[in-house]
C-alpha positions in Angstrom: -0.1 -0.1 0.0 1.2 3.3 -0.8 0.7 6.5 1.1 -0.1 9.6 -0.8 2.0 12.9 0.4 -0.5 15.7 0.2 0.5 19.3 -0.5 -1.8 22.2 -1.4 -1.7 21.2 -4.9 -2.4 17.5 -4.3 -5.3 18.6 -2.0 -6.9 20.9 -4.6 -6.5 18.2 -7.3 -8.3 15.6 -5.2 -10.7 17.6 -3.1 -11.2 21.0 -4.9 -10.0 24.4 -3.7 -8.6 25.0 -0.2 -11.2 27.3 1.3 -11.0 29.1 4.7 -14.3 27.0 5.6 -12.4 23.9 4.9 -9.3 24.8 6.7 -11.2 25.8 9.9 -13.5 22.8 9.9 -10.6 20.4 9.3 -8.6 22.0 12.1 -11.7 21.6 14.3 -12.3 17.9 13.5 -8.9 17.0 13.9 -8.5 18.7 17.2 -11.8 17.0 18.1 -13.4 20.0 19.6 -16.9 21.6 19.4 -17.7 24.8 17.6 -18.2 26.3 20.9 -14.9 25.2 22.4 -13.2 26.6 19.1 -15.0 29.8 19.5 -13.7 30.2 23.1 -10.0 29.3 21.9 -10.3 32.1 19.4 -11.2 34.7 21.9 -14.9 34.2 22.5 -16.2 33.9 19.0 -19.8 32.7 19.0 -20.7 29.1 17.8 -22.9 30.8 15.1 -19.7 32.7 13.8 -17.8 29.4 13.6 -20.6 27.7 11.9 -20.7 30.4 9.3 -17.1 30.4 8.7 -17.1 26.6 8.4 -20.1 26.6 5.9 -18.7 29.3 3.8 -21.3 31.9 4.6 -18.8 34.2 6.0 -15.3 35.0 5.3 -13.0 36.7 7.7 -11.1 39.8 7.0 -7.3 39.4 6.8 -6.7 40.7 10.3 -9.2 38.2 11.5 -7.8 35.3 9.6 -4.3 36.5 11.3 -5.8 36.5 14.6 -7.4 33.0 14.3 -4.1 31.5 12.8 -2.3 32.8 15.6 -4.7 31.5 18.2 -4.5 28.1 16.8 -0.6 28.3 16.5 -0.8 27.9 12.7 1.0 29.7 9.9 -0.5 33.1 9.8 0.4 33.9 6.2 -1.3 30.8 4.9 -4.7 31.3 6.5 -4.6 34.9 5.4 -3.7 33.9 1.8 -6.8 31.4 1.9 -9.1 34.1 3.3 -7.9 36.5 0.5 -8.3 33.9 -2.1 -12.0 33.0 -0.8 -12.8 36.9 -1.0 -11.5 37.0 -4.8 -13.4 33.8 -5.7 -16.7 35.2 -4.1 -16.4 38.2 -6.1 -15.6 36.3 -9.3 -12.1 37.6 -9.7 -9.9 34.9 -11.3 -6.6 35.8 -9.5 -4.3 33.7 -7.6 -3.1 34.9 -4.1 0.4 34.2 -2.9 1.9 35.9 0.1 5.6 36.3 0.4 
């Protein structure tokens, strides 16, 4: 049996574009915590806001994406990049975001 190594390109090929919604949901499920507990970890965000982020009904600002990444101990630039990419996609702007 072979184990496939996943990077962003491989993930997008197999599962579609990486979105902030998928990223946050995957984090929460991997950590096995509730939306309420994640909200507390993120400085008191409500379960409703977490649900909206996870369903893609709401995209955080770049500042909020950075705060979330830092609170989770994740790479800030990656989470901001994904949030910006979602914003462009929502507005039908076909650009790729890459932060340096």
